[in-house]
C-alpha positions in Angstrom: 28.9 -45.9 53.7 29.0 -45.6 57.5 32.8 -46.0 57.9 35.7 -44.4 56.1 36.5 -40.9 54.8 33.7 -38.4 55.3 33.5 -36.9 51.8 30.0 -35.5 52.7 31.6 -33.2 55.3 34.2 -31.9 52.8 31.5 -31.6 50.2 29.3 -29.5 52.5 32.2 -27.2 53.4 33.1 -26.6 49.8 29.5 -26.7 48.4 28.4 -23.4 49.9 28.7 -20.7 47.2 30.3 -18.1 49.5 32.8 -20.6 50.9 33.5 -21.9 47.3 34.2 -18.3 46.2 36.6 -17.7 49.1 38.5 -20.9 48.5 38.8 -20.2 44.8 40.2 -16.7 45.6 42.8 -18.3 47.8 44.0 -20.6 45.1 46.0 -17.6 43.9 48.4 -18.4 46.6 48.1 -15.1 48.5 46.9 -14.8 52.1 43.8 -12.6 52.3 42.0 -10.9 55.2 38.4 -11.7 56.1 37.4 -8.3 54.7 39.0 -9.1 51.3 37.4 -12.6 51.3 34.0 -11.1 52.2 34.2 -8.8 49.2 35.1 -11.8 47.0 32.1 -13.8 48.2 29.7 -10.8 48.2 28.8 -11.2 51.9 29.3 -9.2 55.1 32.5 -9.5 57.1 30.5 -11.0 60.0 29.1 -13.7 57.8 32.5 -14.3 56.2 34.0 -14.8 59.7 31.5 -17.6 60.4 32.3 -19.3 57.1 36.1 -19.0 57.6 35.8 -20.5 61.1 34.0 -23.6 59.6 36.7 -23.9 56.8 39.5 -23.6 59.4 37.9 -26.2 61.7 37.5 -28.5 58.7 41.2 -28.3 57.9 40.9 -26.4 54.6 42.3 -23.1 55.8 45.0 -21.8 58.1 45.4 -18.3 59.5 48.1 -16.1 60.9 47.9 -12.8 62.7 50.0 -9.8 61.8 49.3 -6.7 63.8 45.6 -6.2 64.0 44.8 -8.2 60.9 44.2 -11.9 60.5 45.3 -13.4 57.1 43.8 -16.6 55.7 45.4 -19.1 53.3 44.7 -22.6 52.1 46.0 -25.1 54.6 48.4 -26.9 52.2 49.1 -28.1 48.7 46.5 -30.8 48.9 43.7 -28.3 49.4 44.8 -26.3 46.4 45.0 -29.4 44.2 41.6 -30.5 45.3 40.0 -27.1 44.5 41.8 -26.9 41.1 40.7 -30.5 40.4 37.1 -29.6 41.2 37.3 -26.6 38.9 38.6 -28.8 36.1 35.9 -31.4 36.7 33.2 -28.6 36.6 34.6 -27.1 33.5 34.8 -30.5 31.8 31.1 -31.3 32.7 29.9 -27.9 31.5 29.3 -26.4 34.9 30.7 -22.9 34.2 30.0 -19.4 35.2 30.2 -17.0 32.2 31.9 -13.8 33.1 33.9 -12.7 30.1 36.4 -9.9 30.1 40.0 -8.9 29.3 41.4 -11.1 32.1 40.0 -14.3 30.6 42.6 -14.8 27.9 45.4 -13.9 30.4 44.1 -16.4 32.9 43.9 -19.1 30.4 47.4 -18.4 29.1 49.2 -18.4 32.4 48.1 -18.1 36.0 48.9 -19.1 39.5 47.4 -22.3 40.8 48.1 -22.0 44.6 51.9 -21.8 44.2 52.7 -23.1 40.8 52.1 -22.2 37.1 48.9 -23.2 35.4 47.1 -22.5 32.2 48.3 -23.1 28.7 51.9 -22.3 29.7 51.7 -24.6 32.8 50.5 -27.5 30.6 53.1 -26.7 28.0 55.9 -26.8 30.6 54.9 -30.3 31.8 54.4 -31.5 28.2 57.8 -30.3 27.2 59.5 -31.8 30.3 57.9 -35.2 29.6 58.8 -35.1 25.9 62.4 -34.2 26.6 62.6 -36.7 29.4 63.4 -34.1 32.0 60.5 -35.8 33.9 59.6 -39.4 33.6 56.6 -41.5 34.5 52.9 -41.2 33.7 49.7 -40.1 35.4 50.3 -39.0 38.9 53.6 -40.9 39.3 56.2 -38.4 38.0 59.9 -38.5 38.8 62.8 -36.1 37.9 65.3 -37.9 35.6 69.0 -37.7 35.8 68.9 -35.3 32.8 66.2 -33.4 34.6 68.4 -33.0 37.7 71.2 -31.6 35.6 68.8 -29.2 33.8 67.2 -27.9 37.1 70.6 -27.5 38.7 71.8 -25.5 35.7 68.8 -23.2 36.3 69.9 -22.6 39.9 67.2 -24.7 41.5 68.3 -26.2 44.8 67.1 -29.8 44.5 68.6 -31.0 47.8 66.6 -28.4 49.6 63.4 -29.3 47.7 63.9 -33.0 48.6 64.3 -32.2 52.3 60.7 -30.9 52.2 57.9 -33.3 53.1 56.1 -32.2 49.9 56.3 -34.3 46.8 59.0 -33.1 44.3 56.8 -33.7 41.3 53.1 -34.2 41.1 50.3 -33.4 38.6 47.4 -31.1 39.0 44.4 -31.0 36.7 44.2 -27.7 34.9 40.6 -26.4 34.8 41.0 -24.3 31.6 43.1 -26.8 29.6 41.5 -29.9 31.1 44.9 -31.5 31.2 47.7 -31.8 33.8 50.3 -29.2 34.7 53.2 -29.6 37.1 52.7 -29.0 40.8 54.8 -30.1 43.8 57.8 -28.4 45.2 59.5 -28.3 41.8 56.5 -26.6 40.2 56.6 -24.0 42.9 60.4 -23.5 42.5 60.0 -23.0 38.7 57.3 -20.4 39.1 59.5 -18.6 41.7 62.4 -18.8 39.3 60.3 -17.1 36.5 59.2 -14.3 38.8 62.7 -13.8 40.3 64.3 -13.6 36.9 61.8 -11.0 35.8 60.5 -13.2 33.1 57.0 -12.8 34.4 55.0 -10.9 37.0 51.8 -11.4 39.0 48.9 -9.3 37.9 47.4 -7.1 40.7 44.2 -8.6 42.2 44.3 -11.5 39.7 45.7 -15.0 39.4 47.1 -14.1 36.0 50.8 -14.3 35.3 52.0 -11.9 32.6 55.2 -12.8 30.8 57.4 -10.0 29.4 58.5 -10.3 25.8 62.0 -11.3 26.9 60.6 -13.7 29.5 58.3 -15.3 27.0 61.1 -16.0 24.6 63.2 -17.5 27.3 60.3 -19.6 28.6 59.5 -21.0 25.1 63.2 -21.8 24.5 63.3 -23.6 27.8 60.1 -25.5 27.1 59.8 -25.8 23.3 57.5 -28.8 23.1 53.7 -28.1 23.2 51.5 -31.2 23.5 
């Protein structure tokens, strides 16, 4: 096709193994330096800088300077959703890299996907919200119901502030490990922030894993009792 969206360009940007590794590292939601991303990709800092420049020009990354350091992050939610979706597609089709270890079960149970909760607990949360009609709709078209508004307000989530954002309130994201959808959007981010602020869970150092405390896990399962 000679006209329309250039998916070949996006594919070429993501398709390089080093760039793919760096983009995947950034789906944890944290901004990283070129040095950190070079280590993740197994390349030199000079080579990483060239890759990062291409990704930034292509609209996949953004950077900010702080002191002498430059920090890189995914440009927006859409990039995070695209990368997670590709990971889910690759896993579903059997294109996986086998690197087992103690972090594997933790990542599959609960992890950060850019800025929201993913893994088994992320899928459970969306399943429960749909079953209890906190969220309505199907597929990508999700809406927060009246009962859902009351439930979120009771948790202390500022829905008017979320709605003032340009980002969708509720949207789905394909979970690469569960191969089903979890909740993204500004509400998904607000809920993950709530879990962390309440001390129910914490981010693991140098990992996307989210570790729930015993108390936090009980509270989470009470709040989202329905598993699909």
